[in-house]
C-alpha positions in Angstrom: 20.2 -9.7 20.2 18.5 -10.4 23.3 16.1 -7.9 25.1 15.0 -8.1 28.7 11.1 -8.3 29.0 9.8 -7.0 32.3 6.8 -5.3 30.6 3.6 -6.1 32.3 1.4 -3.9 30.0 1.8 -1.8 27.0 -1.0 0.5 27.8 -0.3 4.1 29.6 -1.3 4.3 33.1 -4.4 6.4 32.3 -5.5 4.2 29.4 -4.9 1.2 31.5 -7.3 2.4 34.0 -9.9 3.6 31.8 -10.1 0.3 29.9 -9.6 -2.2 32.8 -11.0 -0.4 35.9 -13.3 2.5 35.3 -16.0 0.6 33.9 -16.0 -1.9 36.7 -16.3 0.9 39.4 -20.2 1.3 39.5 -21.7 -1.8 40.8 -25.5 -1.2 40.2 -27.5 -3.5 38.0 -29.7 -2.6 34.8 -32.9 -4.3 33.6 -32.0 -5.5 30.1 -35.4 -4.7 28.9 -34.9 -1.1 29.3 -31.8 -1.4 26.9 -33.1 -3.7 24.3 -36.6 -5.2 23.4 -37.3 -8.8 23.2 -37.4 -8.3 19.5 -33.7 -6.8 19.3 -34.8 -2.9 19.2 -32.3 -0.9 20.8 -33.4 1.8 23.1 -30.9 4.6 22.4 -32.5 6.9 24.8 -31.9 4.6 27.7 -28.1 4.3 26.8 -27.9 8.2 26.2 -29.0 8.7 29.9 -25.7 7.4 31.1 -23.5 9.7 28.9 -22.0 12.6 30.6 -20.8 16.0 29.4 -18.2 18.7 30.5 -20.7 21.2 29.6 -24.2 22.1 29.9 -25.1 22.2 26.0 -23.8 18.5 25.8 -21.2 19.2 23.2 -18.0 17.8 25.0 -18.2 14.3 26.4 -16.7 13.5 29.8 -15.3 10.1 28.7 -14.2 9.2 32.1 -17.6 9.5 33.7 -19.4 8.1 30.7 -17.2 4.9 30.8 -17.9 4.6 34.5 -21.7 4.7 34.2 -22.0 2.7 30.8 -19.8 0.1 32.4 -22.9 -1.6 34.1 -25.0 -1.0 30.9 -22.1 -3.0 29.0 -22.3 -5.8 31.7 -26.0 -6.2 31.3 -25.7 -6.3 27.4 -23.0 -8.8 27.9 -24.8 -11.0 30.1 -27.9 -10.9 27.8 -26.2 -11.8 24.7 -24.2 -14.7 26.4 -27.5 -16.2 27.6 -29.0 -16.5 24.0 -28.5 -19.4 21.8 -27.2 -19.2 18.5 -30.6 -19.5 17.0 -32.1 -16.7 19.3 -29.1 -14.3 18.6 -29.9 -14.8 14.9 -33.6 -14.2 15.4 -33.1 -11.1 17.3 -30.2 -9.4 15.4 -29.3 -11.0 12.0 -31.6 -8.7 10.1 -30.0 -5.6 11.7 -26.5 -6.6 10.7 -27.1 -6.6 7.0 -26.1 -3.1 6.5 -22.6 -3.8 7.4 -22.3 -5.9 4.2 -20.5 -8.4 6.6 -23.4 -10.1 8.5 -21.4 -13.4 8.6 -19.0 -11.8 11.0 -21.4 -11.6 13.8 -22.2 -15.1 14.4 -18.5 -15.7 14.8 -18.4 -13.0 17.2 -21.2 -14.5 19.2 -19.1 -17.8 19.4 -15.9 -15.8 20.4 -17.8 -14.2 23.4 -18.4 -17.5 24.9 -14.8 -18.8 23.9 -11.9 -19.6 26.3 -9.4 -18.7 24.0 -7.7 -15.5 25.0 -7.3 -14.0 21.4 -11.0 -14.7 20.4 -12.5 -11.5 21.8 -9.8 -9.0 20.8 -9.7 -10.6 17.3 -13.4 -10.2 17.2 -13.1 -6.6 18.2 -10.4 -5.8 15.5 -12.8 -7.2 12.8 -15.9 -5.6 14.3 -14.3 -2.3 14.3 -12.8 -2.2 10.8 -16.3 -3.6 9.5 -18.0 -0.7 11.4 -15.6 2.0 9.9 -16.3 0.7 6.2 -20.0 0.4 6.8 -20.1 3.8 8.3 -18.3 5.2 5.4 -21.0 3.8 3.1 -23.5 5.6 5.2 -21.5 8.9 5.0 -21.6 8.6 1.1 -25.4 8.9 1.3 -24.9 12.5 1.9 -21.3 13.5 1.7 -19.0 13.3 -1.7 -15.8 12.1 -0.2 -15.4 9.6 2.8 -13.1 10.5 5.4 -10.3 8.2 5.8 -10.2 7.9 9.6 -12.9 6.5 11.8 -12.4 9.5 14.2 -13.2 11.7 11.5 -16.5 9.9 10.5 -17.8 9.8 13.9 -17.7 13.7 14.2 -19.0 14.2 10.6 -22.4 16.2 10.5 -23.3 13.6 7.7 -23.5 10.7 9.9 -25.0 12.9 12.8 -27.9 13.8 10.2 -28.5 10.0 10.0 -28.2 8.6 13.3 -28.3 11.6 15.8 -25.3 13.6 17.5 -26.1 11.7 20.9 -25.6 8.0 19.0 -22.4 9.5 17.6 -21.3 10.5 21.1 -22.0 7.1 22.4 -20.1 5.3 19.6 -17.0 7.9 20.4 -17.0 6.5 23.9 -16.0 3.0 22.5 -14.2 3.8 19.3 -12.9 6.8 17.4 -11.6 9.1 20.2 -8.4 8.9 22.0 -9.9 10.2 25.0 -12.5 7.3 25.2 -11.8 3.6 25.3 -10.2 3.7 22.0 -10.8 0.0 21.5 -9.9 0.1 17.6 -6.6 1.8 18.1 -5.1 0.2 21.2 -5.9 -3.2 19.5 -4.7 -2.6 16.1 -1.5 -0.9 17.0 -0.5 -3.8 19.3 -0.9 -2.1 22.6 -3.7 -4.2 24.4 -2.9 -7.8 25.6 -5.5 -10.5 25.5 -6.5 -10.2 29.1 -6.8 -6.5 28.9 -10.0 -6.4 26.9 -13.1 -6.8 28.7 -15.5 -9.0 26.7 -18.5 -6.9 27.6 -17.2 -4.0 25.6 -17.4 -6.3 22.4 -21.0 -7.2 23.1 -21.7 -3.7 23.5 -20.6 -2.9 20.3 -22.2 -5.7 18.8 -25.6 -4.5 20.1 -24.9 -0.9 19.0 -24.2 -2.0 15.5 -27.4 -3.7 15.5 -29.1 -0.4 16.5 -27.3 1.5 14.0 -29.1 -0.8 11.4 -32.2 -0.1 12.9 -31.8 3.8 12.8 -30.5 3.5 9.1 -33.6 1.6 8.1 -35.7 4.5 9.4 -33.6 7.1 7.7 -33.8 5.4 4.3 -37.4 5.0 4.6 -37.9 8.7 5.4 -35.6 9.9 2.5 -36.1 7.2 -0.1 -32.2 7.1 -0.5 -30.7 4.0 -2.0 -28.0 2.5 0.2 -24.8 1.3 -1.8 -21.8 -0.6 -0.5 -18.5 0.1 -1.7 -17.0 -2.8 -3.5 -13.9 -4.6 -1.4 -10.5 -3.9 -2.7 -8.4 -6.8 -4.0 -4.7 -7.4 -4.2 -3.8 -7.3 -7.8 0.1 -7.8 -7.9 0.2 -11.1 -5.9 3.2 -12.4 -7.9 5.4 -9.4 -7.0 4.5 -10.1 -3.3 5.7 -13.8 -3.3 9.5 -13.6 -2.2 9.3 -16.4 0.6 8.3 -20.1 -0.2 5.3 -21.6 1.3 5.5 -22.4 5.2 5.1 -26.0 5.8 4.1 -27.6 9.3 7.6 -28.6 10.1 8.3 -24.6 10.2 5.3 -24.0 12.0 6.6 -26.5 14.6 9.9 -24.7 15.1 7.9 -21.2 15.2 5.7 -22.7 18.2 9.2 -23.0 20.1 10.5 -19.8 19.0 7.6 -17.9 20.6 8.7 -19.2 23.9 12.4 -18.2 23.4 12.7 -15.0 21.2 12.6 -11.8 23.2 10.8 -10.4 20.2 7.9 -11.5 21.7 6.6 -10.1 24.9 5.4 -12.8 27.3 2.0 -10.9 27.8 1.4 -11.3 24.2 2.3 -15.0 23.7 -1.4 -15.9 23.5 -1.6 -13.8 20.4 1.3 -15.4 18.7 -0.2 -18.8 19.6 -3.3 -17.8 17.7 -1.4 -16.7 14.9 -0.1 -20.2 14.5 -3.5 -21.9 15.0 -5.2 -19.5 12.5 -2.7 -20.2 9.8 -2.9 -24.0 10.3 -6.8 -23.8 10.2 -6.5 -21.6 6.7 -8.0 -18.7 8.5 -5.5 -16.5 6.8 -7.0 -12.9 7.2 -7.2 -13.8 11.2 -3.7 -14.8 11.2 -2.3 -11.8 9.5 -4.6 -9.3 11.6 -3.1 -10.8 14.8 0.3 -11.0 13.3 0.4 -7.2 12.3 -0.4 -6.1 15.8 2.3 -8.2 17.2 4.9 -7.2 14.8 4.3 -3.5 15.7 4.6 -4.3 19.4 7.9 -6.2 18.9 9.3 -3.7 16.5 8.3 -1.0 19.0 10.2 -2.9 21.9 13.4 -3.0 19.7 12.9 0.6 18.8 13.0 1.7 22.3 15.9 -0.6 23.0 18.3 0.3 20.2 17.3 3.9 20.5 17.6 3.8 24.5 14.4 5.4 25.0 12.1 3.2 27.1 9.6 6.0 27.9 8.7 6.2 24.2 7.4 2.4 24.1 3.8 3.8 24.2 4.1 6.4 21.7 7.0 5.4 19.1 6.7 6.0 15.4 8.9 3.2 14.7 9.7 3.3 11.0 10.3 7.2 10.9 13.8 8.2 9.8 14.4 10.5 12.8 12.9 10.7 16.4 11.2 13.6 17.3 14.0 15.4 18.7 15.8 15.2 15.2 18.2 12.3 16.5 18.6 9.7 14.2 16.3 6.5 14.4 18.7 3.6 14.9 16.1 1.0 14.2 16.5 1.0 10.4 20.4 0.7 10.9 19.8 -2.4 13.3 17.2 -4.2 11.0 19.3 -3.4 7.8 17.9 -2.3 4.4 16.4 -5.6 3.3 14.0 -5.8 6.4 13.3 -2.1 6.3 12.4 -2.3 2.5 10.1 -5.3 3.2 8.3 -3.4 5.9 7.7 -0.2 3.8 6.8 -2.3 0.9 4.1 -4.3 3.0 2.9 -1.4 5.2 3.3 2.0 3.5 4.1 2.1 -0.1 1.2 3.5 -2.0 1.6 0.9 -4.7 2.3 -1.9 -2.3 -0.4 -3.9 -0.5 -0.5 -1.7 2.3 -2.0 -4.6 4.5 -2.6 -3.0 7.8 -4.4 0.0 6.5 -6.6 -2.0 4.2 -7.4 -4.4 6.6 -8.0 -2.2 9.6 -10.2 0.4 7.6 -12.4 -2.6 6.2 -11.5 -2.2 2.6 -10.4 -6.0 2.2 -12.9 -8.9 2.3 -11.4 -10.9 5.0 -13.5 -14.2 4.0 -11.4 -14.2 0.7 -7.9 -13.1 2.0 -5.2 -14.6 0.0 -2.8 -17.1 1.8 0.1 -15.6 -0.4 0.2 -12.4 1.5 -0.2 -14.0 5.1 2.7 -16.4 4.2 5.1 -13.6 3.3 4.3 -11.7 6.3 4.6 -14.8 8.7 7.7 -16.0 6.9 9.5 -12.5 7.3 8.3 -12.4 11.3 9.8 -16.0 11.8 13.4 -14.5 10.5 12.6 -11.5 13.0 12.0 -13.9 15.8 15.4 -15.7 15.2 17.1 -12.6 15.6 16.3 -12.4 19.2 17.1 -15.9 20.5 20.3 -17.4 22.2 23.1 -18.5 19.7 22.5 -22.2 20.4 18.9 -21.8 19.6 19.7 -20.0 16.3 22.4 -22.6 15.3 19.8 -25.5 15.8 17.0 -23.5 13.7 19.5 -23.0 10.7 20.1 -26.6 10.6 16.4 -26.8 9.3 16.7 -26.5 5.6 13.3 -24.6 5.4 14.4 -22.1 7.9 17.7 -21.5 6.3 15.7 -20.6 3.1 13.6 -18.1 4.8 16.7 -16.4 6.4 18.3 -16.2 2.9 15.3 -14.9 1.2 15.0 -12.1 4.0 18.6 -11.1 3.6 18.2 -10.8 -0.2 14.9 -8.7 -0.2 14.9 -5.7 -2.5 11.7 -3.3 -2.6 9.2 -4.0 -5.2 6.8 -1.2 -4.6 9.0 1.8 -3.9 8.7 4.3 -7.0 12.4 3.4 -7.9 11.2 -0.3 -8.1 8.0 0.7 -10.1 10.0 2.7 -12.4 12.3 -0.2 -13.3 9.3 -2.4 -14.0 7.8 0.3 -16.2 10.9 0.9 -18.2 11.3 -3.1 -18.9 7.7 -3.5 -19.8 8.0 -0.8 -22.4 11.2 -2.2 -23.7 9.4 -5.4 -24.0 6.6 -3.9 -26.0 9.3 -2.1 -28.2 10.8 -5.1 -29.1 7.6 -6.6 -30.8 8.0 -3.9 -33.5 10.4 -6.0 -35.6 7.8 -8.8 -35.8 4.9 -6.5 -36.9 3.3 -7.4 -40.3 4.3 -4.9 -42.8 3.4 -4.3 -46.3 6.0 -5.8 -48.8 8.2 -3.2 -50.7 7.3 -4.7 -54.1 3.6 -4.0 -53.2 3.8 -0.2 -52.9 4.1 1.5 -56.2 7.0 3.9 -57.0 4.3 6.8 -57.1 3.0 6.2 -53.6 6.4 5.6 -52.0 7.2 8.8 -49.8 10.6 10.7 -50.4 13.0 11.2 -47.9 12.4 13.5 -45.0 15.5 16.0 -44.2 14.1 16.3 -40.7 13.8 12.7 -40.1 17.4 12.6 -41.3 18.4 15.3 -39.0 16.8 13.1 -36.2 18.8 10.2 -37.0 22.0 12.2 -36.7 21.0 13.7 -33.5 20.1 10.2 -32.1 23.6 8.9 -32.9 25.3 12.0 -31.3 23.1 11.8 -28.0 23.7 8.0 -27.8 27.5 8.2 -28.1 27.4 11.2 -25.4 25.2 8.9 -23.0 28.0 6.3 -23.1 29.6 8.3 -20.6 27.0 7.9 -18.2 26.7 4.2 -18.3 28.3 2.2 -15.3 30.5 -0.5 -16.1 28.4 -3.5 -17.4 29.1 -6.4 -19.5 27.8 -5.3 -22.7 28.6 -2.1 -24.8 26.7 0.5 -27.0 28.5 -0.3 -30.2 25.4 -1.7 -32.0 22.8 0.1 -29.6 21.0 1.7 -32.4 20.6 -1.0 -35.0 17.3 -1.4 -36.7 15.8 -3.5 -35.5 17.3 -3.2 -32.0 19.8 -5.8 -31.0 19.9 -8.2 -27.9 22.8 -6.0 -26.4 20.2 -2.9 -26.2 17.8 -5.1 -24.2 20.6 -6.5 -22.0 22.0 -3.1 -21.3 18.5 -2.0 -19.7 18.1 -5.2 -18.0 21.6 -4.8 -16.5 21.0 -1.2 -15.4 17.8 -2.0 -14.0 19.1 -4.7 -11.9 21.4 -2.6 -10.0 20.4 -1.9 -6.3 19.4 1.8 -5.7 18.7 3.0 -2.5 15.1 3.6 -1.6 14.8 4.3 2.1 13.8 7.8 3.0 14.2 9.3 -0.4 14.0 13.2 -0.1 11.1 15.0 -1.9 13.4 16.1 -4.8 14.2 12.5 -5.7 10.6 11.5 -5.4 9.4 14.4 -7.6 11.9 13.5 -10.2 10.9 9.9 -10.2 7.2 10.7 -10.6 8.2 12.6 -14.0 10.2 9.7 -15.0 7.5 7.1 -14.4 5.0 9.4 -16.4 7.7 9.5 -19.4 8.1 5.8 -19.3 4.2 5.3 -19.0 3.6 7.4 -22.0 6.3 5.8 -24.2 4.7 2.4 -23.4 1.3 3.8 -24.4 2.8 5.2 -27.8 4.4 1.6 -28.5 1.0 -0.1 -27.8 -0.9 2.3 -30.0 1.6 1.9 -32.7 1.4 -2.0 -32.5 -2.3 -1.8 -32.6 -2.6 0.6 -35.3 -0.1 -1.1 -37.4 -1.8 -4.5 -37.2 -5.2 -3.0 -38.2 -3.9 -1.1 -41.0 -2.1 -3.9 -42.3 -5.1 -6.1 -42.4 -7.2 -3.2 -44.1 -4.3 -2.9 -46.7 -4.4 -6.7 -47.5 -8.1 -6.7 -47.5 -8.0 -3.3 -49.8 -10.4 -1.5 -47.7 -8.3 1.7 -47.3 -9.1 4.8 -49.0 -6.5 6.7 -50.9 -5.8 9.0 -48.1 -5.8 6.3 -45.7 -3.2 4.7 -47.6 -0.9 7.7 -47.9 -1.4 8.1 -44.2 -0.4 4.4 -43.6 2.7 4.7 -45.5 3.6 7.8 -43.6 3.0 5.8 -40.4 5.5 2.9 -41.7 8.0 5.8 -42.4 7.5 7.2 -39.0 7.8 4.2 -36.8 11.3 3.6 -38.4 12.3 6.6 -36.5 10.1 6.3 -33.3 11.8 3.1 -32.7 15.2 4.2 -31.9 13.7 7.5 -30.3 11.8 5.5 -27.7 14.8 3.4 -27.2 16.9 6.2 -26.6 14.2 7.9 -24.2 14.3 4.5 -22.2 17.9 4.5 -22.1 17.9 8.2 -21.0 15.4 7.7 -18.0 17.1 4.6 -17.2 20.4 6.3 -16.5 18.6 9.1 -14.8 17.1 6.6 -12.5 20.6 4.9 -12.0 22.1 8.3 -10.8 19.0 9.5 -9.1 20.6 10.5 -5.8 22.7 13.0 -7.7 19.6 15.1 -7.6 20.3 15.8 -3.7 23.5 17.6 -4.9 22.0 20.0 -7.1 21.4 23.7 -5.8 18.0 25.2 -6.3 18.6 26.8 -9.5 20.1 23.8 -11.3 17.5 21.5 -9.7 14.6 23.7 -11.3 16.6 23.6 -14.6 16.7 19.9 -14.3 13.0 19.6 -13.7 12.1 22.0 -16.7 14.1 19.7 -18.9 12.5 16.6 -17.8 9.1 18.0 -18.2 10.1 19.2 -21.6 10.7 15.4 -22.4 7.2 14.5 -20.6 5.2 17.0 -22.6 6.8 15.4 -25.9 5.7 11.9 -24.8 2.3 13.2 -23.9 1.9 15.0 -27.5 3.3 11.8 -29.1 0.6 9.6 -27.4 -2.0 12.1 -29.0 -0.5 12.1 -32.5 0.0 8.2 -32.7 -3.7 7.7 -31.3 -5.6 5.8 -34.2 -8.1 8.7 -34.4 -5.3 11.4 -34.9 -2.6 9.6 -37.2 -0.5 12.8 -37.2 2.8 11.4 -38.3 4.5 14.3 -40.0 3.8 16.3 -36.6 5.2 13.3 -34.8 8.4 13.6 -36.6 8.5 17.5 -36.1 8.0 17.4 -32.3 10.5 14.4 -32.2 13.1 16.8 -33.9 12.6 19.3 -31.2 12.8 17.2 -28.4 16.1 15.6 -29.5 17.6 18.9 -30.1 16.6 19.7 -26.2 18.1 16.3 -25.3 21.3 16.9 -27.1 21.7 20.4 -25.6 21.1 18.8 -22.2 23.6 15.9 -22.6 26.1 18.3 -24.2 25.9 20.7 -21.1 26.2 17.7 -18.8 29.4 16.3 -20.6 31.0 19.9 -20.2 30.0 20.2 -16.6 31.5 16.6 -15.9 34.7 17.9 -17.6 34.9 21.1 -15.6 34.1 19.2 -12.3 37.1 16.8 -12.9 39.3 20.0 -12.9 37.4 21.9 -10.1 35.6 19.5 -8.0 34.9 21.8 -5.3 33.0 24.3 -7.5 31.0 22.4 -10.0 27.9 20.2 -8.9 26.4 18.1 -11.7 
């Protein structure tokens, strides 16, 4: 698909004027010594004099007039900073950047302000605003209990006003944090501003204001004796799950350099950003690379969004990944991109269990100096495939002749969500199943070592449980999709390989994840909790069995402990097939999860009630199987009760299925 590119700016006319024109209207000059002393001390009172308000109380900032009057001040600051040598810059300001916990960023920004590279200043501003947001959040926590998630909420908080003063907060909001001001953070992080539209003087001004905040913070800490603590950075903990694409090599990067010029996914005004993406990747600056790439992905996707939905006027405001447009019309972008591409975007950007790369980078939660190559590599690989969808056919054909490019395309086309609750539940089920398969290898006391008098007699309740398990498993066979294995030996003790094969086969089935309704997500949460509790029970039993066996062989168990140990051995013979049955049950509910949408309100509430009763059972089992509790007789008792409930549920479900076949228009499962 080719898209015409006649876009000269992605900023709305009012925003363009405010950012690119208003701050240049006043031509007066300012003495830098009235703004900052020779020792780098910021004079906030001087800066505050150029703030304008729409009311006499000084509550509502007049952003247009404030930007106009502050424009020459910013110019003076920019000239001042650019006149310094690196050594002079460090002497005057290095101390006052330490409060940000990212003081090494500022020498980089100093170099960028003098650079001729178009993307240098915008990139510096993006890193500075995220750093500032994180640092201000740390200050907020000196007084407040829970830090606001958004910068705009931080800058209107009474907590920060108490530390820095309300006039200082107002000055900051002219530059960042308010949609009525320059709003530099948002127009850059969301890909609206092109490289040439960001005046470097605003970056210089924010650098100076950051130093000034450090000075004010020092005064506040000295007055209050509070201890200033930096929150630790977050790290990506699931890197293996992120790696879908192979490493990008120099050959591929050379192809990309040509694609940037030929793909209509790329706006011409944004080409310098794309060129910087390649340069940063080559120089191993992976955080810089992905920051720029994220903004341009959003810009390109916004362009495609307006094209496929035929709504060019929404280019400036579109929520591109939403299911529907604001007028309830269907969003055609997901249909155009396809499920694999949409699932990748949701995985990397939105899902709570995923890396949420843009959120964490833009809010300063990630240490950019230690950003993993793997994450950047994945997003760049995906972006390359996107670029190829918007080139001439002959360019695409030539590109596909490159084996590395072809592999990237194949990987993108096969992508399946890794971080949607559906995918997370699949992983939890298989992790639990893996834990249960360890049970047959656990060390157990040989029968001949157990005296006849100490052997426990048969338990009628346990026998009833075994009978129920067989009935339920037989019933569940009706809900298993056609797979290459059967349930004939499903409940053998120990479990057969067919049991494991069945769960793996079911979990390998693709289940629709895009735009799941609330009812489906609610069920998935309960199923995840059940699976997690089953896993915990398994791990507890493994640990307790190993410890008790060691104590048995060392003859360190007291009489009551020996009896309890024997009860545990009898109980886990039952709990093994029970946990397996629960795994099969929740796996089948997962495979058929979208049937939930067909239930009426009453049926849905009954279904939830059943699942919550199973969840309650697993929670109780976690408690009873804990090494400190060891309530094994009680475990069998609650197991019998839950099996009765599961049997009633499956039996009723089978009856409804039978009725549905006779009257399909009247019965909903």
